[in-house]
C-alpha positions as CSV (number, residue, x, y, z in Angstrom):
1,M,-27.8,-301.8,-100.4
2,K,-24.3,-302.2,-102.2
3,K,-23.8,-305.0,-104.6
4,I,-20.5,-306.3,-105.0
5,L,-18.7,-308.7,-107.6
6,I,-15.4,-310.5,-106.3
7,T,-13.3,-312.0,-108.9
8,G,-12.0,-315.8,-108.2
9,I,-14.5,-318.1,-106.7
10,N,-11.8,-320.0,-105.4
11,S,-9.7,-317.5,-103.7
12,Y,-9.4,-317.9,-99.4
13,V,-9.7,-314.1,-99.6
14,G,-12.8,-314.1,-101.8
15,K,-14.7,-316.9,-100.3
16,S,-14.0,-315.3,-96.5
17,V,-15.1,-311.8,-97.8
18,K,-18.3,-313.0,-99.1
19,K,-18.9,-314.9,-95.9
20,W,-18.4,-312.0,-94.1
21,L,-20.4,-309.7,-95.9
22,D,-23.2,-311.9,-96.3
23,K,-23.7,-311.7,-92.2
24,Y,-25.4,-308.1,-93.8
25,P,-28.3,-309.7,-96.2
26,N,-29.9,-306.1,-95.9
27,T,-26.8,-304.2,-96.7
28,Y,-24.7,-306.3,-99.4
29,S,-25.6,-308.4,-102.3
30,V,-22.4,-310.4,-102.9
31,H,-21.6,-312.4,-106.3
32,T,-18.5,-314.1,-107.6
33,I,-17.3,-314.8,-110.6
34,S,-14.2,-317.2,-112.5
35,L,-11.8,-315.4,-114.3
36,K,-10.2,-318.8,-115.6
37,N,-11.9,-318.4,-119.2
38,D,-12.9,-315.1,-121.4
39,S,-16.3,-315.7,-120.6
40,W,-16.3,-312.8,-118.0
41,K,-16.2,-310.7,-120.5
42,E,-19.5,-311.0,-121.7
43,K,-20.9,-310.3,-118.1
44,N,-22.5,-307.1,-117.6
45,L,-20.9,-305.0,-114.6
46,S,-23.1,-302.1,-114.8
47,Q,-25.2,-303.4,-111.9
48,Y,-22.5,-303.4,-109.7
49,D,-21.3,-301.0,-107.2
50,V,-17.9,-302.6,-106.3
51,V,-15.6,-304.7,-108.0
52,L,-13.4,-306.6,-105.5
53,H,-10.3,-308.1,-107.8
54,V,-8.7,-310.9,-105.6
55,A,-8.1,-313.6,-108.6
56,G,-4.5,-314.1,-109.3
57,I,-1.4,-316.1,-108.7
58,A,-0.8,-316.0,-105.0
59,H,2.5,-317.8,-104.3
60,V,6.1,-317.3,-105.1
61,S,7.7,-319.1,-108.0
62,S,11.5,-319.1,-109.1
63,D,10.6,-321.1,-112.2
64,P,11.5,-318.7,-115.0
65,K,9.1,-320.7,-117.4
66,L,6.4,-319.0,-115.4
67,E,7.2,-315.5,-115.1
68,D,5.2,-314.4,-118.7
69,L,1.9,-316.3,-116.9
70,Y,3.0,-314.4,-113.8
71,Y,2.6,-310.9,-115.9
72,K,-0.6,-312.2,-117.9
73,V,-2.3,-313.2,-114.7
74,N,-1.7,-310.7,-111.6
75,R,-1.0,-307.4,-114.1
76,D,-2.7,-307.7,-117.8
77,L,-6.1,-309.6,-116.0
78,T,-6.2,-307.0,-113.5
79,V,-5.9,-304.2,-115.9
80,D,-8.4,-305.2,-118.2
81,I,-11.4,-306.1,-115.6
82,A,-10.2,-302.6,-114.0
83,K,-11.4,-301.0,-117.7
84,K,-14.2,-303.2,-118.2
85,A,-15.5,-302.1,-114.6
86,K,-14.8,-298.5,-115.3
87,A,-16.2,-298.4,-118.5
88,E,-19.7,-300.0,-117.6
89,G,-20.0,-297.8,-114.6
90,V,-18.6,-299.6,-111.5
91,K,-18.1,-297.3,-108.8
92,Q,-15.2,-298.5,-106.8
93,F,-12.3,-301.4,-107.6
94,I,-10.7,-302.8,-104.9
95,F,-7.2,-304.5,-105.8
96,M,-5.6,-307.1,-103.7
97,S,-2.0,-306.7,-103.8
98,S,0.4,-307.7,-101.4
99,I,3.3,-306.6,-98.9
100,I,5.4,-308.7,-101.3
101,I,6.3,-305.7,-103.7
102,Y,8.4,-304.4,-101.3
103,G,11.0,-307.4,-101.3
104,N,13.0,-309.1,-98.9
105,S,13.2,-308.2,-95.0
106,D,16.6,-306.4,-95.3
107,I,15.2,-303.0,-96.1
108,N,15.1,-300.7,-93.5
109,N,15.9,-303.2,-91.0
110,G,12.8,-304.7,-91.9
111,V,10.6,-301.8,-91.0
112,I,8.5,-300.5,-93.9
113,D,7.0,-297.4,-93.5
114,Q,5.7,-294.1,-95.7
115,A,8.9,-293.4,-97.3
116,T,9.6,-296.9,-98.3
117,V,10.0,-297.4,-101.9
118,P,8.9,-300.8,-103.3
119,V,11.7,-303.0,-104.8
120,P,10.2,-306.4,-105.4
121,S,12.8,-309.6,-105.5
122,N,10.6,-311.4,-108.0
123,F,8.5,-311.6,-110.6
124,Y,5.6,-312.5,-108.2
125,G,6.2,-309.2,-106.7
126,N,6.7,-307.1,-109.3
127,S,3.8,-308.5,-111.1
128,K,1.3,-307.0,-108.4
129,L,3.4,-304.0,-108.3
130,Q,3.0,-303.2,-112.2
131,A,-0.8,-304.1,-111.8
132,E,-1.1,-301.2,-109.5
133,K,0.9,-298.8,-111.3
134,S,-1.3,-299.8,-114.4
135,I,-4.8,-298.9,-112.7
136,I,-3.7,-296.1,-110.4
137,P,-4.4,-293.5,-113.8
138,L,-8.0,-295.2,-114.0
139,E,-9.1,-293.4,-111.0
140,N,-11.5,-290.4,-111.3
141,D,-14.2,-288.8,-109.1
142,N,-16.7,-291.5,-110.3
143,F,-14.2,-294.6,-110.1
144,K,-12.9,-294.9,-107.2
145,I,-9.5,-297.5,-106.9
146,V,-8.5,-298.8,-103.6
147,I,-5.0,-300.8,-103.3
148,L,-4.3,-303.2,-100.4
149,R,-0.9,-304.5,-99.6
150,P,-1.4,-306.9,-96.6
151,P,1.1,-308.9,-95.0
152,M,0.9,-312.6,-94.5
153,I,-2.8,-313.4,-94.3
154,Y,-3.9,-316.5,-91.9
155,G,-7.0,-318.0,-90.7
156,K,-9.1,-321.2,-90.8
157,G,-8.6,-322.9,-94.3
158,S,-5.6,-320.6,-95.0
159,K,-2.4,-322.0,-97.1
160,G,1.2,-320.8,-97.1
161,N,3.5,-320.8,-93.9
162,Y,1.1,-320.2,-91.3
163,P,-0.6,-323.9,-91.3
164,K,3.1,-325.3,-91.7
165,L,3.8,-323.6,-88.3
166,A,0.7,-324.6,-86.7
167,N,1.3,-328.4,-87.6
168,L,4.8,-328.1,-86.6
169,A,3.4,-326.5,-82.9
170,R,1.3,-329.3,-82.7
171,R,4.2,-331.5,-83.1
172,T,7.6,-330.2,-81.9
173,P,8.7,-330.3,-78.2
174,F,10.9,-327.1,-78.8
175,F,11.8,-324.1,-81.0
176,P,14.3,-321.7,-81.6
177,N,13.8,-318.6,-78.9
178,F,14.8,-316.2,-81.7
179,K,13.7,-312.3,-81.3
180,N,12.1,-311.2,-84.8
181,K,9.0,-309.4,-85.9
182,R,6.6,-309.9,-88.4
183,S,3.4,-308.2,-89.6
184,M,0.8,-310.3,-90.0
185,L,-3.5,-309.8,-90.4
186,H,-6.3,-312.4,-89.6
187,I,-8.7,-313.1,-92.2
188,D,-11.7,-311.8,-90.5
189,N,-9.6,-308.5,-89.6
190,L,-8.9,-308.3,-93.1
191,C,-12.7,-308.9,-94.3
192,E,-13.8,-306.0,-91.8
193,F,-11.6,-303.5,-93.7
194,I,-12.7,-304.2,-96.9
195,R,-16.0,-304.1,-95.4
196,L,-15.3,-300.3,-94.3
197,M,-13.6,-299.7,-97.6
198,I,-16.9,-300.2,-99.1
199,N,-19.1,-298.4,-96.7
200,N,-16.4,-295.5,-96.9
201,N,-16.2,-295.3,-100.8
202,E,-12.3,-294.7,-100.2
203,S,-9.7,-294.7,-102.7
204,G,-6.1,-295.1,-102.2
205,I,-3.5,-297.4,-101.3
206,F,-3.8,-299.1,-97.3
207,F,-1.6,-301.2,-95.3
208,P,-4.1,-303.4,-93.1
209,Q,-2.3,-305.5,-90.4
210,N,-3.0,-306.9,-86.8
211,N,-2.5,-304.7,-84.2
212,E,0.4,-306.5,-82.4
213,Y,4.0,-307.7,-84.3
214,V,4.4,-311.3,-84.2
215,Q,7.4,-313.0,-82.9
216,T,7.7,-316.5,-84.5
217,S,8.5,-318.3,-81.6
218,E,6.0,-317.1,-79.8
219,L,3.4,-317.8,-82.5
220,V,4.5,-321.5,-82.0
221,R,4.1,-321.0,-78.4
222,L,0.2,-319.6,-78.9
223,I,-0.6,-322.0,-81.4
224,A,0.7,-324.9,-78.9
225,E,-1.0,-323.6,-75.8
226,T,-4.5,-323.7,-77.9
227,Y,-3.9,-327.4,-77.9
228,G,-2.6,-327.5,-74.3
229,K,0.5,-328.7,-75.2
230,K,4.2,-326.8,-74.2
231,V,6.9,-326.1,-76.4
232,M,10.2,-325.3,-74.7
233,L,11.9,-321.9,-76.3
234,I,15.5,-322.5,-76.7
235,K,18.0,-320.4,-77.5
236,I,20.9,-322.5,-78.4
237,F,20.6,-322.2,-82.0
238,N,20.4,-318.5,-82.3
239,P,24.0,-318.0,-83.5
240,I,23.1,-320.2,-86.5
241,L,20.0,-319.1,-87.3
242,S,21.9,-315.4,-87.2
243,V,24.0,-316.6,-90.0
244,I,21.7,-318.7,-92.0
245,N,18.9,-316.5,-91.7
246,Q,20.5,-313.8,-94.0
247,R,21.9,-316.2,-96.8
248,I,18.7,-318.7,-97.0
249,E,15.5,-317.6,-97.9
250,V,13.0,-319.8,-96.2
251,F,14.7,-319.1,-93.0
252,N,14.6,-315.5,-93.6
253,K,10.6,-316.2,-94.1
254,I,10.5,-317.8,-90.9
255,F,13.2,-315.7,-88.8
256,G,13.7,-312.4,-90.5
257,D,11.9,-309.0,-89.8
258,L,9.2,-307.5,-91.9
259,V,6.8,-305.3,-90.7
260,Y,4.6,-302.4,-91.3
261,S,5.0,-299.4,-89.1
262,M,1.7,-299.3,-87.0
263,E,1.1,-295.4,-88.1
264,L,1.0,-297.0,-91.9
265,S,-1.8,-299.7,-90.7
266,N,-3.9,-297.0,-88.6
267,Y,-7.5,-296.4,-89.8
268,K,-10.3,-294.0,-88.9
269,Q,-12.3,-296.6,-87.9
270,D,-11.3,-300.1,-85.8
271,Y,-10.8,-303.1,-88.0
272,R,-9.1,-305.5,-85.8
273,V,-12.0,-308.2,-84.8
274,Y,-9.4,-310.2,-83.0
275,S,-6.3,-309.8,-81.0
276,L,-3.4,-312.0,-81.7
277,R,-4.4,-314.5,-79.3
278,E,-7.9,-314.7,-80.0
279,S,-7.3,-315.0,-83.9
280,I,-5.0,-318.0,-82.9
281,V,-7.9,-319.3,-80.8
282,V,-10.6,-319.0,-83.7
283,T,-8.2,-320.3,-86.6
284,E,-7.5,-323.5,-84.4
285,E,-11.0,-324.0,-83.5
286,Q,-10.4,-324.6,-79.6
287,L,-12.8,-324.0,-77.4
288,T,-10.5,-322.1,-75.0
289,N,-11.5,-319.4,-72.8
290,I,-9.4,-316.1,-73.9
């Protein structure tokens, strides 16, 4: 049995992974810990095989007053817990980074591949990248490091852009039919990927994503369908969107291109529990036939 410690007791990813691994009670023993105060420094980590570090600030802010806090939490805290884990004999450290380290979707036509160099566009992304660079040198034969750079994570109870789009899909009669591509990752697909990382005692940088790219308009249409609603996709606004998409960040996040090449996300074992359509049904909790 592998003993796993997850940092961040209120983390959406952390809680989801614990629930996923708890389905295998004879294989994994999972505990969680808060890093909000210094009490974690007194905890003995020698009993754990794996530390999954998901604690951190997980939203983008442009407030310069928060910059130091981002580096303190996302970088410095990551380094501190990784060093402690290594010193106390933990065998594997899994760090939840993000696609955010690559900046905006104007890079290489929005396609990230093995040759793409991370260029963060804000201090949130840079704090994650600096954390990666700081913990990689800690790795050795007895201390494996896994860095995950997932795209937008969604699922039941998730926060961010997905629930906003889902709410819109339930209400709007029409939506722009604008062609774009986004990488996304359903939470259960991520949980299974992490389980495989643990099973295989992996190390390295990984880019898990769903096996299908998402067009925002099609995502809205699929969500609406799970509620028995129809959304009319229209192209009348496309010329305007083509212009403001490059100038206004919020529109770029919705209608811009940002994907990992599929080759980058392949793994030797299948971790995609759900297809896109299946994941939408599961997320929206509709008792529909897929």
